[in-house]
C-alpha positions in Angstrom: 37.3 -8.0 39.0 37.3 -7.6 35.2 36.9 -4.9 32.6 33.4 -3.9 31.6 33.0 -3.1 27.9 33.1 0.7 27.6 32.7 3.1 24.7 35.2 5.6 23.2 35.0 8.8 21.2 33.1 8.5 17.9 35.1 7.6 14.8 35.5 10.2 12.1 32.7 10.0 9.6 30.3 8.1 11.9 29.0 11.0 13.9 25.3 11.4 14.7 23.2 14.6 14.6 23.1 14.8 18.4 20.5 17.6 18.6 18.0 15.7 16.4 18.6 12.4 18.2 18.2 14.0 21.6 14.9 15.7 20.6 13.6 12.4 19.3 14.5 10.4 22.4 13.1 13.0 24.8 9.9 13.0 22.9 9.7 9.2 22.7 10.9 8.0 26.1 9.3 9.4 29.2 11.4 10.5 32.2 14.6 11.4 30.5 16.3 14.1 32.5 19.9 15.4 32.6 22.8 16.1 30.2 22.8 14.3 26.8 26.0 12.5 25.9 27.0 10.2 23.0 30.0 7.8 22.6 30.6 4.8 20.3 31.5 1.2 21.0 34.7 0.3 19.0 33.9 -3.4 18.6 31.9 -5.0 15.8 32.2 -4.8 12.1 28.6 -4.5 11.0 25.9 -2.2 12.5 27.2 0.8 14.4 26.6 0.9 18.2 26.5 4.0 20.3 26.1 4.7 24.0 23.5 7.3 24.7 23.5 8.7 28.2 20.9 11.1 29.5 21.6 11.9 33.2 22.1 8.5 34.8 20.1 6.5 32.2 22.2 4.6 29.7 20.9 3.4 26.4 22.2 1.8 23.2 21.6 3.2 19.8 22.0 0.9 16.8 22.1 2.1 13.2 23.3 0.6 9.8 26.9 1.2 8.7 27.7 3.8 6.1 28.5 2.8 2.5 27.2 -0.1 0.4 25.0 -2.6 2.1 23.4 -5.8 1.0 19.7 -5.3 0.2 18.4 -7.6 3.0 21.1 -6.7 5.6 21.0 -4.2 8.5 17.2 -4.2 8.8 16.6 -2.2 12.0 12.9 -2.9 12.0 13.5 -6.7 12.2 16.0 -6.3 15.0 13.6 -4.1 16.9 10.6 -6.4 16.3 12.3 -9.5 17.6 13.5 -7.8 20.8 10.0 -6.7 21.4 8.8 -10.3 21.1 11.7 -11.9 22.9 12.3 -9.6 25.9 9.2 -10.7 27.9 10.1 -14.4 27.6 13.9 -14.5 27.1 15.7 -12.6 29.9 18.8 -12.2 27.8 17.2 -10.1 25.1 17.7 -6.3 25.8 14.5 -4.2 26.3 13.8 -2.1 23.2 12.8 1.5 23.9 12.3 3.4 20.6 12.4 3.0 16.8 12.6 5.7 14.1 12.4 5.8 10.3 12.1 9.6 10.2 14.7 10.9 7.8 14.6 14.3 9.6 16.2 12.6 12.6 18.6 10.3 10.8 19.1 9.3 7.1 18.4 5.7 8.0 16.2 3.7 10.4 17.6 3.2 13.8 16.5 1.9 17.2 17.3 2.4 20.9 17.4 -0.2 23.6 18.4 -0.4 27.3 22.0 -1.0 28.0 23.1 -4.3 29.6 26.5 -3.4 31.2 29.0 -6.2 31.7 32.0 -8.0 30.4 32.3 -8.8 26.7 35.0 -11.2 25.7 37.2 -10.4 22.7 40.2 -12.4 21.5 41.6 -12.9 24.9 40.3 -12.6 28.5 40.5 -9.0 29.6 43.2 -8.0 32.1 42.1 -9.0 35.6 39.9 -11.9 34.5 41.3 -15.4 34.7 39.2 -18.6 34.7 40.3 -22.0 36.0 39.8 -24.8 33.5 36.6 -26.0 35.3 35.3 -22.5 35.2 36.0 -22.1 31.5 34.1 -25.4 30.9 31.2 -24.1 33.0 31.0 -20.8 30.9 31.0 -22.8 27.7 28.1 -25.0 29.0 26.2 -21.9 29.9 26.8 -20.5 26.4 25.4 -23.7 24.8 22.5 -24.0 27.3 21.3 -20.5 26.5 21.6 -21.1 22.7 19.4 -24.2 23.2 17.0 -22.2 25.3 16.6 -19.7 22.5 16.0 -22.5 20.0 13.3 -24.0 22.2 11.1 -20.9 22.4 7.6 -21.4 20.9 8.0 -18.6 18.3 4.4 -18.8 17.2 3.2 -18.3 20.7 5.1 -15.0 21.1 3.9 -13.6 17.7 6.9 -14.4 15.5 5.1 -16.8 13.1 5.8 -14.4 10.2 9.2 -13.3 11.3 10.9 -15.9 9.0 10.1 -18.7 6.7 11.5 -22.0 8.1 10.4 -23.9 5.0 13.3 -24.0 2.5 15.5 -22.1 4.9 18.7 -24.0 4.3 18.3 -23.7 0.5 17.7 -20.0 0.7 20.7 -19.5 2.9 23.0 -21.4 0.6 21.7 -19.6 -2.5 21.5 -16.2 -0.8 25.0 -16.2 0.6 26.4 -17.5 -2.7 24.8 -14.6 -4.5 25.9 -12.1 -1.8 29.5 -13.3 -1.8 29.8 -13.1 -5.6 28.3 -9.6 -5.5 30.8 -8.4 -2.9 33.8 -10.2 -4.3 36.9 -8.0 -4.9 39.8 -8.7 -7.2 42.0 -9.9 -4.3 39.3 -12.2 -2.8 39.2 -16.1 -3.3 36.3 -17.3 -5.5 34.8 -19.9 -3.1 33.3 -21.7 -6.0 34.4 -25.2 -4.8 32.8 -24.5 -1.4 29.6 -23.1 -2.9 29.2 -26.1 -5.3 29.7 -28.6 -2.4 27.2 -26.7 -0.2 24.6 -26.8 -3.0 25.1 -30.6 -3.5 25.1 -31.6 0.2 22.1 -29.6 1.6 20.3 -31.6 4.3 16.6 -32.2 4.6 14.3 -29.6 6.2 14.5 -29.3 10.0 11.5 -30.8 11.8 12.1 -28.5 14.8 12.7 -24.9 13.5 13.1 -22.2 16.0 14.3 -18.7 16.7 17.9 -18.5 15.7 20.4 -15.7 16.4 22.7 -16.3 13.5 25.7 -14.6 15.0 25.9 -16.2 18.5 29.4 -15.8 19.8 31.2 -14.6 22.9 31.6 -11.0 21.8 27.8 -10.8 21.4 27.3 -12.2 24.9 27.4 -10.0 28.1 28.9 -11.5 31.3 28.1 -10.5 34.8 31.1 -8.5 36.1 30.6 -9.9 39.6 30.3 -13.5 38.3 31.8 -13.8 34.8 30.5 -17.4 34.5 27.0 -16.0 34.3 25.6 -14.7 31.0 23.2 -11.7 31.5 22.6 -10.6 27.9 22.7 -11.4 24.3 23.4 -8.6 21.8 23.3 -8.0 18.0 20.1 -9.6 16.7 20.3 -8.1 13.2 20.6 -11.5 11.5 18.1 -13.4 13.7 15.2 -15.2 12.1 13.1 -18.4 12.2 15.1 -21.3 10.8 17.1 -24.4 11.3 18.8 -24.3 14.7 21.7 -26.5 13.4 22.5 -23.7 11.0 22.8 -21.4 14.0 25.1 -23.9 15.7 27.2 -24.1 12.5 27.5 -20.3 12.5 28.8 -20.4 16.1 31.3 -23.1 15.3 32.8 -21.0 12.5 34.0 -18.5 15.1 35.3 -21.3 17.5 39.0 -21.9 17.0 40.3 -25.0 18.8 43.7 -25.3 20.5 44.8 -27.9 17.9 43.7 -26.0 14.8 46.3 -25.0 12.2 48.5 -21.9 12.8 46.7 -20.3 9.8 43.3 -20.9 11.5 44.7 -19.5 14.8 45.4 -16.2 13.1 41.6 -15.4 12.8 40.7 -16.3 16.3 38.4 -13.6 17.8 37.4 -15.4 21.1 39.3 -17.0 24.0 38.2 -20.4 22.8 41.8 -21.8 23.0 42.1 -21.2 26.8 42.6 -24.2 29.0 39.2 -25.7 29.9 37.3 -24.2 27.0 35.3 -26.8 25.1 36.4 -27.9 21.6 34.0 -27.7 18.7 33.3 -31.4 19.0 32.4 -31.0 22.6 30.2 -28.1 21.9 28.3 -30.1 19.3 27.9 -33.1 21.6 26.7 -31.0 24.5 24.2 -29.1 22.3 22.8 -32.4 20.9 22.5 -33.8 24.4 20.6 -30.8 25.6 18.3 -30.4 22.6 17.6 -34.0 21.8 18.4 -33.4 18.2 20.1 -36.0 16.1 22.7 -35.5 13.4 25.0 -37.8 11.5 27.8 -35.2 11.0 28.2 -31.5 11.6 30.3 -31.0 8.4 27.7 -29.3 6.3 26.7 -26.9 9.0 30.2 -26.1 10.0 31.3 -25.6 6.4 28.3 -23.3 5.7 29.2 -21.3 8.9 32.7 -20.8 7.6 31.3 -19.7 4.2 28.8 -17.3 5.7 31.4 -15.8 8.0 33.6 -15.2 4.9 30.6 -13.6 3.2 30.0 -11.2 6.0 33.7 -10.3 6.2 33.8 -9.8 2.4 30.8 -7.5 2.4 32.5 -5.4 5.0 35.8 -5.5 3.3 34.1 -4.4 0.1 33.2 -1.1 1.7 36.8 -0.5 2.8 38.2 -1.6 -0.6 36.0 0.9 -2.4 36.7 3.7 0.1 33.2 3.7 1.6 34.6 3.6 5.2 37.7 4.9 6.9 37.7 2.2 9.5 41.2 0.7 9.1 40.2 -2.5 11.0 38.5 -3.6 7.8 41.7 -3.8 5.8 42.7 -7.1 7.5 39.4 -8.8 6.7 40.6 -10.0 3.3 43.2 -12.2 5.0 40.4 -13.8 7.1 38.4 -14.5 4.0 41.3 -16.3 2.4 41.9 -18.4 5.6 38.2 -19.2 5.9 38.1 -20.6 2.3 41.1 -22.7 3.1 39.5 -24.0 6.3 36.2 -24.8 4.5 38.0 -26.7 1.8 39.7 -28.8 4.5 36.4 -29.6 6.0 35.1 -30.7 2.6 38.1 -32.9 1.8 37.9 -34.7 5.2 34.1 -35.1 5.1 32.4 -38.4 4.3 29.1 -36.7 3.1 
């Protein structure tokens, strides 16, 4: 019915040492038989993702990007650890298979997990996939329901008590992303100082119900069943996950969610089909999440504004690598435009807020 996300040939400069990776995997995972093949998934702007195929078995290899990286970003051990803890209790987390820090295999840590094949939504629905308005609404509700399910997991019970520090989480996020943005700022980037000042002044109280948060929960990190695209079968890209305030996770998701009535400038940075007929608006997403979770909130303004700022910080860190010639991926050149629009949108949220 619809297009399943498939890999392409590896981009120049992002090749693996196939011989060493193959030796490691055959030593680490029992039962691998057949020809060894490697391709790369073209989507994503952060960690690099490769398809490893040995005979009929398909696996995913994840490694950090090349070039300058934030000190706390791209921690492969954290991503591998949370998948180990979550997979037995959260069916949408891929099964991890192997992890390596051996510099003889690769110059950086990496891990391998089982592949969850399916449809991954990008900016628009893929050719051959069309949803009726009521089906789009149902998909959105499933998207929010699974987010709330993740937030509701007893993280202490599954051994993730030390995975993050929920106390002071919001404060650390605001201060940390402020520092990271300033560190990655290029001459052509906006300064975001007004936004950072507002976020520092308007920080909410500590969450009484911290939980496992994904921190990059959006449609292109969600895998849909090819036979029933309303069904979500997997959640990918756990590199920024931690234990923290679930409303911050919601705010991060809202930053990606462009409404049908948003400004033409905001529409330019849309990366998901959130403007399709029947798709929920940001307001509807928030209301449905609060209904499911039982959480209470006066206004979402702080969390939405922080989500926009964090998204700009992520984009700016990636653009920094392109600006300084540390990557040849030409997709990164356009990110500076997104950073500028995200600042404009965040300021609009501040100016309309009654916080």
